[in-house]
C-alpha positions in Angstrom: 108.9 119.8 73.2 111.5 121.3 75.6 114.9 119.6 74.3 117.4 120.7 77.1 117.0 119.6 80.7 119.4 119.4 83.8 118.6 115.9 84.2 117.2 113.0 82.0 116.1 109.6 83.4 115.9 106.6 81.1 113.3 104.3 82.6 110.4 105.0 84.9 110.7 102.2 87.2 111.5 102.4 91.0 115.1 103.7 90.2 114.0 106.1 87.3 110.8 107.8 88.8 112.5 108.2 92.2 115.6 109.8 90.7 113.4 112.3 88.7 111.2 113.2 91.6 114.4 113.7 93.8 116.1 115.8 91.3 113.1 118.0 90.6 112.8 118.7 94.4 116.4 119.9 94.5 115.6 122.3 91.8 116.6 120.5 88.5 114.8 120.7 85.3 114.0 117.0 84.8 112.6 114.6 82.1 111.8 110.9 82.4 111.6 108.6 79.4 109.9 105.3 79.1 108.6 103.3 76.2 105.1 103.4 77.5 103.1 105.3 80.1 101.7 101.9 80.9 105.2 100.9 81.8 105.6 103.8 84.5 106.6 102.1 87.9 108.6 99.5 86.0 108.9 95.8 86.8 107.8 96.2 90.5 104.6 98.0 89.8 103.6 96.3 86.6 105.1 92.8 86.5 106.2 92.0 89.9 105.8 93.2 93.5 102.7 94.9 93.4 100.1 92.8 91.1 101.9 89.7 92.6 101.6 90.5 96.3 98.0 91.7 95.7 97.1 88.3 94.3 99.3 86.5 97.0 97.5 88.6 99.8 94.1 87.6 98.5 95.1 83.9 98.2 96.3 84.1 101.7 92.9 85.4 102.8 91.1 82.8 101.0 93.2 79.8 102.4 92.9 81.4 105.9 89.3 81.7 105.8 88.8 78.3 104.3 91.1 76.7 107.1 89.5 78.6 109.9 85.8 79.0 108.7 84.3 77.5 111.8 86.6 79.3 114.3 85.8 82.4 112.4 82.0 81.9 112.6 81.3 81.3 109.1 78.9 78.6 108.7 78.6 78.7 104.9 81.1 76.7 102.8 83.8 78.5 101.2 83.8 78.3 97.2 86.7 78.5 94.7 88.2 81.7 94.4 87.4 83.6 91.1 90.8 84.1 89.3 89.4 86.6 86.7 88.2 88.9 89.7 91.6 88.5 91.4 93.3 89.6 88.2 90.8 92.6 87.9 91.7 93.7 91.4 95.4 93.3 91.1 95.3 95.5 88.0 93.0 98.0 90.0 95.8 98.3 92.6 98.2 99.0 89.9 96.5 101.7 88.2 95.8 103.4 91.4 99.5 103.5 92.3 100.6 104.5 88.6 98.2 107.6 88.9 99.9 108.3 92.1 103.5 108.5 90.2 101.9 110.8 87.3 100.5 112.9 90.2 103.9 113.3 91.7 105.3 114.2 88.3 102.8 116.8 87.8 103.4 118.0 91.2 107.0 118.4 91.0 107.2 119.5 87.5 108.6 116.3 86.0 108.3 116.0 82.1 107.2 112.4 81.1 108.1 111.3 77.5 107.0 108.1 75.9 109.6 106.8 73.6 112.6 104.7 73.2 116.0 106.4 74.2 119.6 105.7 73.1 122.5 107.5 74.3 124.4 109.4 71.4 126.8 110.8 73.8 127.1 111.2 77.9 125.1 114.4 77.3 122.8 113.6 74.5 119.9 111.3 73.8 118.4 110.2 70.5 114.7 109.8 71.3 112.4 107.9 68.9 108.9 109.0 70.0 106.1 106.5 70.5 103.8 109.0 68.9 106.2 109.0 65.7 109.1 111.0 65.0 112.6 111.6 66.2 114.1 114.0 68.6 117.5 115.0 70.0 117.6 115.7 73.8 120.4 117.2 75.8 121.1 117.0 79.6 123.9 117.9 82.0 123.3 114.5 83.7 121.6 111.3 82.6 120.5 108.4 84.9 119.9 105.1 83.4 117.2 103.0 85.1 116.2 100.5 82.4 115.2 97.5 84.8 115.6 93.8 84.1 113.5 90.8 82.5 113.1 87.0 83.4 116.0 84.9 82.4 115.3 81.9 80.3 116.7 78.3 80.4 118.0 76.5 77.4 115.6 74.0 76.3 112.5 75.4 78.2 112.1 78.9 76.5 109.1 80.8 77.1 106.4 80.2 74.8 104.1 82.4 77.0 101.3 79.8 77.1 102.5 76.6 78.6 106.1 77.5 79.7 105.9 81.1 81.3 107.7 83.7 83.3 106.4 85.5 86.3 105.2 88.3 83.8 102.5 85.6 82.5 102.0 84.1 85.9 100.5 87.4 87.2 98.3 87.5 84.3 96.6 84.1 84.4 92.8 84.2 84.6 92.3 80.7 85.5 93.7 78.4 88.1 95.7 75.7 86.7 95.4 72.2 88.0 99.0 71.7 88.2 102.2 73.6 87.9 106.0 73.0 88.0 108.1 75.7 89.3 111.8 76.1 88.2 113.7 77.7 90.6 113.4 78.1 94.5 114.4 81.8 95.1 112.0 84.5 96.1 110.1 84.5 93.0 109.5 80.6 92.8 108.6 80.3 96.4 106.1 83.2 96.3 104.4 81.9 93.4 104.6 78.3 94.7 102.6 79.5 98.0 100.3 81.5 95.8 99.1 78.6 93.6 99.2 76.2 96.2 96.6 78.4 98.3 94.5 78.7 94.9 94.2 74.6 95.1 96.8 73.8 92.3 99.1 71.2 92.7 102.6 72.5 92.9 105.9 70.9 92.4 109.3 73.0 92.7 112.6 72.2 91.4 116.1 73.7 92.4 119.4 72.9 91.4 120.8 73.8 94.7 120.6 72.0 98.1 118.1 74.2 99.8 115.0 76.3 98.7 115.9 79.9 99.2 119.6 79.1 98.8 120.7 82.8 99.8 118.9 82.7 102.9 120.0 81.8 106.4 119.7 77.9 106.7 117.2 77.7 109.6 114.8 79.8 107.3 115.4 77.5 104.3 114.8 74.3 106.1 111.8 75.6 108.2 110.1 76.9 105.1 110.5 73.6 103.4 109.0 71.6 106.3 106.0 74.1 106.0 105.8 73.5 102.2 105.9 69.8 102.5 103.1 70.0 105.1 101.0 71.9 102.5 101.7 68.9 99.9 104.1 71.1 97.9 106.8 68.7 96.3 110.3 70.0 96.3 113.1 68.6 94.3 116.4 69.8 95.6 119.7 69.2 93.7 117.6 68.5 90.7 117.1 69.7 87.2 115.1 69.2 84.2 116.4 67.0 81.5 113.8 67.0 79.1 110.3 68.4 78.3 107.9 66.6 76.0 105.6 69.3 74.5 103.5 67.0 72.2 100.8 66.0 74.9 98.0 67.7 76.4 100.2 67.9 79.7 103.8 68.7 79.6 105.8 65.6 80.5 109.0 66.6 82.3 111.8 64.6 83.0 113.9 65.4 86.1 117.3 64.2 87.2 117.2 64.1 91.0 119.6 62.8 93.7 117.6 59.6 93.8 117.2 58.9 90.2 115.1 59.9 87.2 111.5 61.2 87.9 108.6 62.0 85.4 106.0 64.6 86.0 103.1 65.5 84.1 102.2 69.2 84.5 99.6 71.8 83.1 102.2 74.7 83.3 105.8 75.3 83.7 106.9 78.8 85.5 110.7 79.4 85.0 111.8 81.6 87.8 115.5 81.2 88.0 116.3 85.0 88.2 116.4 88.1 86.2 119.0 89.6 83.8 119.6 93.4 83.6 118.3 95.0 80.4 121.5 96.6 79.2 121.5 95.1 75.7 119.5 98.0 74.1 122.4 99.6 72.8 126.3 99.4 72.6 127.4 101.2 75.9 131.3 101.2 75.0 130.5 103.8 72.2 129.8 106.3 74.7 132.3 105.2 77.5 130.3 103.1 79.7 131.8 99.9 80.9 129.3 96.8 80.9 130.7 94.0 83.1 130.9 90.2 82.1 127.7 89.6 84.0 125.9 92.4 82.0 125.6 94.7 84.8 126.9 98.2 84.4 130.0 99.3 86.4 129.3 101.8 88.9 131.0 103.4 91.8 129.7 104.2 95.4 127.8 107.2 94.0 126.1 105.1 91.2 128.3 107.0 88.4 129.2 104.8 85.3 132.6 105.2 83.7 131.3 107.8 81.4 131.3 111.4 82.7 127.9 112.7 84.0 126.0 109.4 83.3 124.8 107.3 86.4 123.0 103.8 86.7 120.7 102.8 89.3 118.3 99.7 90.0 118.4 96.4 88.4 121.1 97.3 86.0 123.5 98.2 88.6 123.3 95.7 91.3 122.9 91.9 91.5 120.6 92.2 94.3 117.4 93.4 92.4 115.1 94.9 95.1 113.1 97.8 94.6 113.8 99.4 97.7 117.6 99.4 96.8 116.7 101.1 93.6 115.0 103.8 95.5 118.0 104.5 97.8 120.3 104.2 94.8 118.3 106.9 93.1 118.7 109.2 96.0 122.4 108.7 96.0 122.9 109.2 92.4 120.8 112.6 92.2 122.5 113.8 95.6 125.9 113.0 93.7 125.0 114.7 90.7 124.2 117.8 92.8 127.7 117.9 94.2 127.0 116.3 97.5 128.7 113.1 99.0 126.1 110.9 100.3 127.0 107.8 102.2 127.1 104.6 100.2 124.4 101.7 100.7 125.4 99.1 103.5 123.9 96.1 102.1 124.0 94.5 105.6 121.5 96.9 106.6 119.0 96.3 103.7 116.3 94.0 104.5 115.3 90.8 102.0 111.8 89.7 102.2 110.2 86.6 100.7 106.3 87.1 100.6 105.2 83.3 100.8 102.3 82.2 102.8 104.5 82.4 105.7 106.8 85.3 105.2 110.6 85.2 105.3 112.5 88.3 106.0 116.3 89.0 107.0 118.7 91.7 107.5 122.6 91.1 108.0 124.6 88.1 108.1 123.3 84.5 107.8 124.8 82.1 110.4 126.9 80.5 107.7 128.3 83.8 106.7 129.1 84.7 110.5 131.0 81.3 110.9 133.1 81.7 107.9 134.1 85.3 109.0 135.1 84.0 112.5 132.8 85.9 114.8 132.4 84.7 118.4 128.7 84.8 118.2 125.6 83.8 120.1 122.2 82.5 118.6 118.7 82.8 120.0 115.2 81.9 118.7 111.8 83.3 119.9 108.7 81.2 118.5 105.6 82.9 117.4 103.5 80.4 119.4 104.4 82.3 122.6 103.1 85.6 121.0 99.6 86.6 122.0 98.8 88.1 118.7 100.1 85.0 116.8 97.6 82.8 118.7 94.8 85.4 118.2 95.2 85.3 114.6 96.0 81.7 114.4 99.4 82.4 112.9 101.7 80.5 115.3 104.0 79.1 112.8 107.8 80.6 112.8 110.4 82.3 114.7 112.6 85.2 115.1 116.4 84.2 115.0 118.9 86.7 116.4 122.7 86.2 115.8 124.6 88.6 117.9 128.4 89.2 118.8 129.1 87.8 122.4 131.3 90.6 123.1 130.1 93.8 121.7 126.3 92.6 121.8 126.0 94.0 118.5 123.4 92.6 115.9 125.0 90.4 113.1 122.0 89.1 111.6 118.2 88.9 112.1 116.1 86.2 110.4 112.3 86.0 110.7 110.1 83.2 109.5 106.3 84.0 110.2 103.2 86.1 109.9 104.1 89.7 109.2 107.7 89.0 109.1 107.9 91.7 106.5 106.8 94.4 109.0 108.7 92.9 112.0 111.9 92.9 110.4 112.0 96.8 110.1 112.5 97.2 113.7 115.6 95.3 113.6 116.6 97.2 110.4 116.3 100.4 112.4 118.2 99.1 115.2 121.0 97.8 113.3 121.4 100.7 110.9 121.3 103.1 114.1 123.9 100.9 116.1 121.6 99.8 118.9 122.8 96.8 120.8 120.6 93.8 121.5 120.1 95.2 125.1 118.8 98.7 123.8 116.2 96.9 121.9 115.2 94.7 124.9 114.7 97.7 127.3 111.8 99.2 124.9 108.0 98.9 126.0 105.7 97.5 123.3 102.0 97.7 122.9 100.3 94.6 124.0 98.8 92.3 122.2 101.0 93.0 119.2 103.1 91.0 116.6 105.6 93.5 117.0 106.4 92.8 120.7 107.9 89.4 119.7 110.9 91.7 118.7 111.4 92.5 122.6 111.2 88.8 123.6 113.6 87.7 121.0 116.2 90.4 122.3 115.6 89.2 125.8 116.2 85.5 124.7 119.7 86.3 123.5 121.7 87.3 126.8 118.7 86.9 129.3 115.4 85.2 129.7 112.4 86.1 127.9 109.2 86.6 129.9 107.1 84.7 127.0 109.1 82.0 125.8 
């Protein structure tokens, strides 16, 4: 084994493998270390985005066909979904994408090593090989990308059977009769939508006043109404006070604004966020500062407080998104190559919730715009006026644009509706490129498409949309 490299990446998730490939493309000798080849791709590929979205997509297709079977021309009665087959299909997707990463490692000459890595110094790594034995590796630069893990709650710790995290939720090979989801952030909302589509009785408890508490208030309120129509029970400003595990069903006591409630559920899914995986060693011994919230302290170039050591992904940013990790990886590699890339502008980074009716946003919420004192205007364009939405029987939702009255710049865009995850990127490009609302309104879109709702949404800000 080669023991000296220009760059070593610890962790092969979105931040780690992108760092490795980018550094190799720029002529560096690169190694990437992870505890197992089955972990390549990180949380996103193995435990989160990819398998979850695969099953969510299947559940959406099932629910849509079931709801519109007569309209679609299916005379036969739609049966229950086969959860075991859905699970097999999701793992097939994971394996295909993982093979793609290994192909890229081979293509660009990245050395992959299975093992547990500990920093001995900012340029030296102690490696415990998975196959046995120990090695000492050296590198001019080291990139940390060790990811995150689900956060537990005191009193309802994971038992991986009846009280589970998202990791167990994506591996269920059966459809539970009932589930209580603790936390109404993106993960909780996505799994709530998934299980509802599969026929599970879903309840969601959230300590804050609204679901998706970090989203624009219009998105939160509209999605809550959508969930209630689907008979999903939501308890806001509520918390679990007790869980009785002695019965066949878990008996859960809730403290709510209107008093105590009791629920009997088959499963509890705790989805209250994730914590950075930074506790695998004492970083202070190698000069790396760990903040009180357990994230590593980094500058705009992703450099830690130790020379030649960088950190990217979930260990470096409270906004734990794979696409942020991708960009951080590029910035770190460019920096260690002596360049000065522009820092990430979080106001131009999209956030997406893959519920049955998707939520996607970029920029400021209306609440933030108010607090910052902008003179602004708000417009809404509804999906029901879009031809493709009607064709596909996906007419719920809206595009909300918040713009500066004087400069006509985009301040925030918030979409709730079918394919919101795709539509939002027109606005990401426009906002990042400095386009004004009027510029977007001049574009010619193909018809009929979901994308053309963006044009009408922009026309509705300062003018009159044709459709709407």
